[in-house]
PANU-658670 format. One record per residue (C-alpha): residue in one letter; y, z, x. Coordinates in steps of 0.2 Angstrom, whole numbers, plus 5000, padded with zeros to 4 digits. Each point is the difference from the previous one (the first is absolute). Example, Ala and Ser with C-alpha at 12.3 -4.5 7.8 and 13.67 -1.06 7.14 Angstrom:
<nodes>
a497850395062;s501749975006;
</nodes>
This chain:
<nodes>
m505250434940;k500250174991;l498350124998;g500050134991;i498850155006;v499350114985;g498450144998;l499750154995;p500750165010;n499350065017;v498849815000;g501049975019;k501249874992;s501650085008;t499050045016;l499749804999;f501949964996;n500350115015;s498849885011;l500449854993;t502050025002;k500450145012;a501250044988;g499450205000;a499950024980;e499450204998;s498150014999;a499550164995;n498350074991;y500850034984;p500549894986;f501649914999;c500850035017;t500749834999;i501550044987;d500849805003;p499249855003;n500049995018;i500449825008;g499549925015;i500149825008;v498749955009;a499749845012;v498549884996;p499250015019;d499649805005;a499849945016;r500649834998;l501950065000;d499850085021;a499049835003;l501549904994;a501350095004;a499650005017;l499949804999;y501650004993;h500750145010;s500750084984;q501350155001;k499350064985;i498350024991;t500150044981;p498150024991;a499849994981;v500050194991;i499250104987;e500950134992;f499150144993;l500550124988;d499250174999;i499850074983;a499750194995;g498250044996;l499849964981;v498750114990;k499549984982;g501350014988;a501249925013;s500449874988;k500750154986;g501050095015;e498650105007;g500150065019;l501449895005;g500049894986;n500349834996;q501649985014;f498849955012;l499249864988;a501649925000;n500249995018;i498549895000;r500449874988;e500849895013;v498750005012;d498849845005;a498450105000;i499650184999;v498950075014;h498950144992;v499550125010;v498150074998;r499650145005;c498049995009;f499650125012;e499650204995;d501050155011;s500050174989;n501750045011;v500949834988;i500050094984;h499649844985;v501250024985;d498349984988;g499150115011;s498849875007;i499649835009;d499949854987;p500949855005;m499549904984;r500850174990;d501649985009;i500249824997;e499750024984;t501250134997;i501549925009;n499749834990;l500050084984;e501650085005;l500549825005;i499649934985;f500750154988;s501749945012;d500049814993;m499450064983;e501650104998;i500949845008;l499149884987;e500550114985;r502049985004;r499649825004;i499349984984;a501450104988;k501249885007;i499149834996;t499650074983;k501750004995;i500149825010;a498549944992;r500950064981;a501749915003;g498849845003;a501449925011;d498850005015;k498449904996;s499150085015;a500350184996;a498449974987;k499049955014;e500250115010;l500250154989;e498149974994;f499749985021;m500650185002;k499050084987;r498549925005;l500350055017;y500550174996;a498350014991;h499349945015;m500450145010;e500150134988;n497849965004;g500450075016;q500149825007;l501449965015;a501349854997;r499149895012;s498350004990;y500949924984;a499449825000;t501049874996;e500549835005;d501549974989;e501449965014;d501450104987;e498850155000;l499849985018;a501750025003;w500450134988;l498950125008;r500949955019;e501450044993;y499650174991;n499750065018;l498650124995;l499150095014;t498249984992;y500449785004;k500450035018;p498849985012;v499050165008;i499350035017;f499050155000;a500150125018;a498250095004;n500950145007;v498350065014;s499750125011;d499949905019;s498250025000;n499949874988;l501149875007;a499149925011;d498749954986;d501449954988;g499450124988;s498349924996;s499150185001;n501250084990;p499649984981;h501750064994;v500649845010;q498849884991;a500550064984;v501849935002;r499349855009;a499049964986;f501450034987;a501249925009;a498849835001;e499850044979;n501950004999;g500849855013;c500650135011;e499950045018;v499450145008;f500350055020;v499250165010;i501050125008;c500250175007;a501750054998;e500150135013;t499349895013;e501449874995;q501250145003;e499550035016;l499949835007;s501849984992;e500550115013;l499349915014;d500549875014;a499349834996;e498950015017;d499550184992;k499649924983;a499049875006;m498950145009;f499850114987;l499649864986;e498649955016;d499450185000;l499749994981;g499349834999;l501449934990;a500649845005;e501650034988;s501250144992;g500050024984;l501749964999;d499149815007;k498950014984;l501550064985;i500949845007;r498649894999;a499450064983;s501949984995;y500249825004;r498349954995;l500150104983;l502049904996;g499449865008;l501450005015;i500149905016;s501349985013;y501049865007;l501050035016;t501849945009;a500049985017;g501749995013;e500850075012;t501050144990;e498550054988;t498249984997;r499650054982;a498650024985;w500449964985;t498750054985;i499949904985;t498549944988;k498849905004;g500349844991;t501850005003;k500949835002;a501249975016;p501750014990;a499550174993;a499350055016;a501749975007;g500950104988;k499450155006;i501349985015;h501349964991;s500449914982;d500849885009;f498549935008;e499249974984;r501449944992;g500549885014;f498349985006;i499649805008;r498450035008;a498950115012;e499349985018;v498350115001;v498850035013;n498550105000;y500350165009;q498649985013;d500149815001;l501850055006;l499550145014;d498449895004;c501449865005;g501150125008;s501849954992;y500749904984;a500649875011;k497949965005;a499350044982;k501249864992;e499549915016;k498350004994;g500349954981;l499450204996;v501950014992;g500049944982;l501649964989;e499750054983;g500850004984;k500450104984;d498349974995;y499150105016;v499050134997;v500450145011;r498350055011;d499750185008;g500549995021;d501449864997;v501349995010;i501449924993;l501849945003;f500949964983;r501449875000;f501450024984;h501349934996;v501550094987;
</nodes>
C-alpha cells in the first residue's frame, strides 16, 4: 500500500511524516523545505505475528508495510507552476490513497501561508489544485481521443470522448472526479485508468494541539468541520498531534505505552492512520507461518484463494490446488496446527474460497 501525504505549507505534514517513518525529512517553519518527495516504509503493527512466531518458533517475522510519500507543501497555483509546481502532483499519481494533513491548531509561532487557521479553506485550496491538474490530464486525453474518434476505426472512442467531456465539465464546476456519478462499466473502467488525483480515496489527518487528543478533537470546532466535510464526501478522518507523534516515535515500546497512557490514549496516530487506510481501501491481512518465517500479506476484501496465493508468488496462483485454512485465534487456542487439524478446525478450501482477515493459510500448488 502506498499513501501520499499532502497539505499546505506549515500544517505539520513533514513533522507527521518524520514521526511515521523516522526517515528524517527536513521540517522547518517555512514553505517548501521538502524539496524532493521523501519516501518512507512503515511496518504495520500486528500482534498476531508475534504470537504465531512464538508458536512456530519462526526465525523471521515479516509484517505488512505501507509506503509513505511526503510531497512538498502545495499552494494556490501549484498546478500552474506556482511554488514548486506540478512536479509534486505527478509524484502522487501512483499512490493508492491521499493523506491530506489539515491544520486544526492555533499557534502564533507557526505561520500559516494564508494568514489564519481555516481548514475548510485549506481543503478547498488543495482540492482545486488537484482538480486543475486532473483537468490538464483530461485535456491531453481529449485531444488524443478526438483524433481516434474522427478516424472511426475504434468504435468505443466516440463514447469515451463524450464521457470525458462530461467529466471535464463536472470538474470545471469545482467537483472532484470521485463525485462523478455513473454506473456504466466502461466509464468506471476509464475513471480507474486515467489515474486522476481527485478520484483517489482521501484520509484527512486533523492536526491538533496535544490538549485536544484526549477527547479525539470533539471540543475543536475545526475538527468538527473537517469531520462533517469528510462524512459528506466519503472520506476518512483521524485526529493527530504531529509533534506528539514525533515524540512517541523516539521512545521504546514500554515508554511509548506509558506516554500514551499519560495522555489518555489507547493508540498512536500511526495506528489510527493504518486502521483508517485499511478501512477506506477495503484491505485485510491473511497470515502464513512456519519455522522459517511468519508473515502478513495484505489483500483486498473479497479476494479468492488463488489470487491471495499469487501475492506470495505467481506460481502459487498459476498452479493452485487448494488452501489449508485455520482461523488465527483457533490455532492459538489449540496450541498447534496438528491439534487444530484433529479438532476439524483446518478447512480444505478450493478456488472459490474468499479469504478472511486473520486466516492462517498453507497453499498447496503444482506447476
